[in-house]
N, C-alpha and C positions, 0 to 999 in steps of 0.2 A: 504493500500500500504506500502511496505517496500522498502528501497533503499540501494544501494551499497556504502560503505564508502571507502573501500580499497581492493586491490588485489595485492598479490605478486606472486612469482612463486609457492609457496606451501600453501598459506593461503589466506583467504578472510574474510572480516568483513562487517556486514550488520546492519541496524537500522530499527526497526518497525516504522510505521507512526502514532502511537497514540500519545496522549498528556499526558499520565500518567507519573508521576515522577518515573523514573528508572524501575519500574515493569510493565510488560504487564497486561492489565485488566484480562487476562486469560492465563493459561499455554498453551503451544503450542509445536508442534514438527516441526523439520526441515527436509526437504527431499532434497536429492542431487541426481539428475538424477532419480527421482521417488522413491528412497529408503530412509527410515528413517535413520538419523544419530544421535546417542546419544539419551538420554532420553528426558523427558519433560523439557522445558525451561521456565523461568519466567521473565528474564530481557529483556529490550527493545533492547539491543544490543547483537548480537550473532556472533560467529566466526566459521570458518571451517579451519581445519589444516590437514596436511598430504596429500595435493593435489599433483597432478602430474604437472610438469611445461609444459607450452605451450599446455594446454589441455582445451577444451571447456566443460563447465558444465552448468547445469540448477538447480537453487535452488528455493524452494518454502516452505511456512510454512502453517501449518494446519489452522491457524486463518485468513488466507488471501488468496484470489483467485489469487493474483499476482504471476507471475513467472519471474525470472530474469536469463538471459543467460549471462555468462561471460567467458572470457578466461584468464587463468593464464599466467604470464609472462614467458619469456624464461630465462634460465641461460646460461651465456657464459661458466661457469665452475662450478664444485662443488668440494669442498675440505673438507673431513671429518678429523677432528683434530686427530682422532685415527689412520688414515692412515699414519700420519706423525710421530707417536710414542707416542702420549699422552696416559697416563695410565688410567685416569678416575677413580682412586681408592680413591680419596679424601685425599691421603697422599703424593703421589709423586708430585713434582713440575712440572706442565704442562704448565707453562708460555711460555717457548720457543716454544713449539709445537703450542699453540693457536696463539701466535704472528706470527709465521712463516706462518701459514695458512692464516692469514689476509694479511700479507705482499706479499705473493705469489699469492693471489687471483686476477685475472684480473678484470677490470671494467665490471660490470654486473654479476659478479660471486657470489657464495654463500658459506660461511663457515658454516659447520655443526658441532654442539656440541651435541653428542648423546651417550646414553648408559653409564652414569656414573656421578661421581662428580669430576670436574676438578679443582684442587687447583691451583690458579694463584696469582701472584703478579700483579701490575698494567699493563694493556695492552692498546695500542693505536689503535683506529680505523682509517681507511682511507676512502677516497671518493669512491663512486660508488660500494659499496659492500653491501651484506646482511649477517648478522650474525644470524643464526637460532639455537636456543636452543630448542631441541626437548623435548617433554613431558617425564618427569622422569629424565632429565639431569639437571645439574646446573654448573654454574661457581662459584666457592667457593673462597672467599677471604682469602689470607694468614693472619694469626693473628699477625705476628711479625711487630711491628711498624718500625723497621729498614729497612724493605723491601718496604716501601712506600717512594720513594725519595722526597726530599725537592724541592718545586717549588717556586721560588722567586715571590713576588707580581708583580714586574714590570720588563720589559726589554725596552731598547731604541734602536730603529732601525732607522738609519738615523736621529737621533735626535727626533724621534717621540715615545711617550710613548705607550707601549702595556701592558695592564693589563693581566697578566698570571694567577693570583690566587686571590681569593676574599673570604672574610668571613663577613657575616652580613653587606653587602653593602659597604665595603671599600676594597681597595687593601690590601691584607694581605698574608703573606707567608703561604703556605699550604703544606700538604702532598699530593702527587699525588693521584688522585682518582683511584678507582679500574678499571674503564673503562673510557677513556677520549678521546677527540678529539679536535683539534684546527684548525679552518679555513677549515674544511672539508665540503663536499657537498654530497647529495644523499646517505644517510646511512639508512639502515633498520635493526632493531633488532626485530626479530619475533620468535614465537613459544610458546609452552605451558610449557617450562622449566623455570628455575629460575636463577636470579643473586643474590647470597647470600653473603652479606658482611661479615658474620661470626662474627660480633661484639657481645660482651656481656659485663657483668659487670667486667669480669676479664681482658678485653682487652681495646678497645677504650672507652667504657662507664665508665671505672673506674676513669678516670681523664678528664672529659669533659671541665672544666673551667680553665682559666688562662694560656692557652697554648701560647707559642711564635710562634708555627707553628700549624695552625688549622688542625683539623681532616679531613680526605679525605671524599669526597662525594662518593656515590656508582657509579654514572655516572655524569660526568661533560662535558658539551658541550660548548666550547668557540668559538664564532663567526662561528657557523656552519649554514648550510642552508639545507632545504629539508630533514628533518629527520623524520622517522616514527618508533614508538614503537608499536608493536602489539602483545598482548596476554601474554607477559612474566610476571612473578612474580618477584618483587623486594623486598628484605627483609633483615633485620638485618644489616642495613647500619651503618657505623661508625658515620655519622652525617646525613645530608640531603640525601635522596635517589636519586632523579633526579634533577639536577641543570643545566638547560640551561641558558647560559649567553651571552647576546648580539647576539642572534641567531634568525633566522627567518624561517617561514613556517615549523612549527613543528606539528606533529600529534601524539597523544597518544590515542590508541584505545584498549579497553577491557583489561586493565592491572589490576594486583593485587599488591598493594603496601602496605606492612605490616611490622610493627615493634611493639614490645611490648610497652604498654603504659608507661613503666618505662624507655624506651630508650631515653636518653637526646638529645634534638634538632634533633630528627629523623623525620623532616618534610617529607611529601610524595613527592610533586612535586612543585618546586619553580622556575618558569620561571622569570628571572631577565633581565629587559630591552630588552625584546624579542618582536618581531612583528609577528602577525598572528599565534596564538597558538590555536589548537583545542584539547580539552580533552573530550573524549566521551566514555561512557560505562565502566568507570574505578571504581574500588573499593579501598577505602582507609581505613586503620586502623593503626594508627601510634602513636608515643610518643610525638608529638608536633602538629603543624598545618598540616592539611591534604594537603591543597594546598595554598601556599602563593605567591601572585603575587607582584613582587618587581621591583624597579628601582634604587637602590643604595641610599647611604647616600649623604650628602651635596657635598663632593668633586666629586663624580661620577656624580651627577645630574648637577652641575655647569659646569663640564669639558666636559661631553659627551652629555648632554641634550637628552637622549634617553629614551622615556617613554615605559612602558608596553602598547602595543597597539594591538587592534583587537584580543582579547582573547574570545573564546567561550567555555563554559563548559556546557555539556548537558548529561542527562541520566547517571549521576554518583551517586554512593553511598559513602557518607562520614560518617565515624563512629569512635568513640573512640579516638578523638584527642582533642587538646585544642580549635582549631577553625576549622570549616569545610572549609570555603573559607575566606582567609585573604588577605587584601591589606595592605602592609607595614610590619613592620614599616619603612623599607627602601624603601621610595617612592619619593626620591628627584628628580627623572627624570619625575615623573608623571605616572598616570594610566588613560587610556581613552579607550572608546569603549569596555566595558566589558559587556557580556551578559551571565547570568547563568539561565538555565531553565531545567525543568524536572529532578530535582535532589532530592535525599533523604538525609537529615542530621539526624544522629542517635547517641545519647549518646555522643555528643561533648559538651564541656563547652559553646561554643558560635557557632552560625550559621554563619552569615556574621560577620566578625570582621575587622573593619578598625582601624588601630592604627598608629598614627603619633604624631607630637609634634612641638613646636617651634624649629627652627634650621634645619629643613629639607629643607628649602629654597623656593624661589618664583617659581622655576621650578617644585616644588612638587604640581602639579595640578591633582586632581582626579575629573573626571567629566564623565558624560554619562554612569552611572552604572545602569543596569537593572537586577533585580532578579524577575523571574516569574515562576509560576507553580512549587512550591517547597513544599515538605512535611518534617516537622521537628518533630522528635520523641524524647522525653526526652533530649532536648537541654536546658541547664540551662537558658541561655539568648539568644533568637534567633537573635536579631539585635543589634549590638554594633558599634558605631562610637566614638572613644576615641582620642581626640586631646591633651591629656596630658600623653601619654604613658611614663612610667618611666624606661624601661629596656635599659639604656645606662649608660656609666660611670658617666655622669652628670645628670642622669635621676631624681634624688631626689633633685635637686637644685631648688631654687626659680624661676630661669629663666624658668624652665619647668612647674612648678605647679602654678605659679602666676595667679591670676584672677584680677589683677589691671586693671581697665577700661582705664587707661591712657597708657597702653602698646602700643607702636607704631607698625604699620605694616611696616616691613622692608624687606631686602633681605633674611632674614631667615624665613619668614612667609609662610607656605604652604597654599594652597587654596583648599577647598572642594566645589564642585558645586552641581549638581543635582543627587539625588538617588531615584530610583523608586522601590518599592516592591509591587508585584501584584500577586494575586491568590496564597496565601500561607496559609497552614494549619499547626499550631503549637500545638502539644498535649504533655501533661506531662512536661510542663516547670516547673522550680523551682524558679529561682531568680527573673527575671523580663521579661516582654514582650520585652522591648527594652531600650537601653541606648544611647542617642545621646548627646554628650558633645563637642560642638565646642569651638574654641578659642574665648575669649572675644573680642579680637581686630579684628578678621576676622571670623565671624560666618559661619557655614555651610549654603549654599545658599538655598537649598530646599530639603525636604524629603517628598515624596509622598507614602502613604500606602493605597492600594486599595484591597478590597476583601481578607482580612487577618483575620484569627481567632487565638486567643491566649487562650490556655487552660492549666490549672495547675494541677500538681499531688496533690492528697489529702494530702500526707505525705511529701510535698516539704520541703527541708532543706534550711536554709539561706546561702547565699554566696555573694561575691562581684562581680558585673557585669562586671568590667573592671579593668585593671591594671594601677592605677594612685594614686597619693597621696590623702589622706583624703576622700576616698570614703567609705561609710558604707556598711554593709551587708543589703541585701533585701531578702524577701521571698514573693512570689506571688505578686510582684510589677507590676505596669502598665508600661506606657511609660514615661521614664525620658527624658525631652527635655530641653536643655539649650544652649543658643547661636546658635540658628537655626533661620534664617530669615523667612522661610516659612515652615509650617507644614500642609500638606493636608491629611486629613483622609476621606476615602470613604468606607462605608460598612466594618468597622473594628469592630470585635466582641471580647469582653473580657469575658472569662468564669473562674470564681474562683479568680479574682483579689481581693486582700484585700487592702482597702484604695482607694486613687485616681487612676482613670484609666489613667489620663494624669497628670504628675507632671511637671508643666511648670516653666521654669526660664525665661531667656531673649529670648523671641520669639516675633518678630514683628507682625507676622500674623499666626493665626491658624484657619483653616477652617475644619468643620466636616459635613459630609453628611450621 
């Protein structure tokens, strides 16, 4: 059986019902009203584009006897940006025409970007519209920094603080993102085209550090609700690609998010203090973390107490990043109810990567994390929980790295609860199977690993498993476990480990079956 995930006026997205990570057990064909569309497919999520609005269709797949009937949505109006004067030649400034199309589009309408490369400065989305970027078309970011207006970190409305701009978990002045929205609802960005930030080493990537005004995101959604991204490619972002911020009910289906590995801080998708986020069928290949789930640093956590909550990631392919799925290091509002399943991690430095430290605060609670049915290929260290993360201005101080057993638990101490890893196959690892390093004063409560296989490359190279002070390099290492109250291992297989399979430090209880 397969199921419908999403339908717009011109597109639809579906998910096969098998349990394989990302790839279908066999290649298959898709039939629309009895006719084959496209060639053979191999991923568990597939999409249809170029459909007619307000039309009934029947879809089936060759590997399944199931048929689904669906009706596309109606459009109240359709505005093609070229009809308003946009050139689409990649040289002329088309900002005015794209923005005018959005501004004039009535609720329930669709703005169409088709037939060219449309050079734009930052544009603002509004509620109740669809932005469709047709196959072969792109929104192309202007390369001049002066054309990205300054956005102050804060504004005060009737004495109440509004955070308008943020960088790495704190209110921070930023350049306006290429596409942005504040307080908007019911937005859809669909199509087979691209949003291209146009960044490279001669522009935004030339001076990534030490800025008084942070680089723009490709897309920034601040306090938005009911947003769907379907099908589009996001690439060459100045910094993070997609940054939803204090937003809710977000759907990301069948996207391609890509930046060169050398692109600094070009995270793929970083939902921050968001609720109810679904990321399904997406492909990531970026220059930093593929997907980083965040909830701010100490000020944001203490002030707003808004966790990352109810996130589901399924049938995604993560490759060529620093970490496939990362929690933190900005996690002061907490992370809860996270489920990751049926995903493939490939050629990333780490698979799951949790990074935090003293000073993130008592509201920084991570609990209820489940990873299951995962395939990892050539991931240097598949599982990492590092509570001594050093990438902060004070990250190399004794306060962060100290392992003094008399260190008190205080208002700056984050809490890590239960983590379960189940039905995971890791092949061609290099550094270690896993590295779990909890705080000496507040250990990780429980790590459960069940039906997991770790295998290593014959020519594995040594490296460091995590970013913290005084950690040594490992090669073909087992599970390093320190300051974890309970470690439960059931049917865990180590192939090619050199030395101890379990390197134990301060652990109250270790059980193996």
